[in-house]
C-alpha positions, 0 to 999 in steps of 0.5 A, a space after each residue: 398498387 399490384 406488382 407486375 407479373 413476369 414478362 409484363 411491361 412497366 410503363 416508366 415515365 422517361 420524361 427526365 431522362 430525355 430532358 436531361 439528355 438534351 440539356 447535357 453538353 457533348 463531351 467534346 464541347 466540354 473538352 474544348 472548353 477546358 484549360 490545357 493545365 487541366 488535361 496534362 496527362 492527355 494527348 492530342 491525336 492529330 491526322 492530316 495528309 501526311 499521317 498521325 501525329 500525337 501531341 502531349 498536352 503537358 508539353 503544350 501547357 508548358 510551351 504556350 501556357 496552361 491557361 489556354 483552352 483546348 479550343 484555342 490550341 485546335 483552332 491553330 493547328 496546321 499541317 506542316 506539309 499542306 498548311 491546312 487544318 487537321 482532318 481529325 483531332 481527338 483527345 487520347 489518354 495514351 497514344 500507344 493505345 489509340 494508334 492504329 497498327 500498334 499490336 499488343 498495346 492495351 486499348 486506350 480511350 479516345 474522344 473526337 473533337 473535331 472531324 472534317 468529313 471532306 478531308 482525305 485521312 490516310 490509312 
């Protein structure tokens, strides 16, 4: 087999990569299935009609049991004002780095778990 000349296209089969991508579960699904005790260094960012709240998973695990799944907790979340489910729930590493308007805070990671496209989220 001859080496390709510079600039030539190399035909590489990508069947494996496509198959792997279709079989890989979404990150949000993995997080929702995880136990609270496994994610105690993270926070839930919850957005609803009144703004944003950050809930430490360490505290939720202590108060409600570390064996509960993140999905169970998210399903029970309600707004104190309108009693609706949150418009957005995300897992964040540091609330100071993920919150809008926090100038100077280092950027953090954020994985959106639940998003309601019809809900009105305040800026």
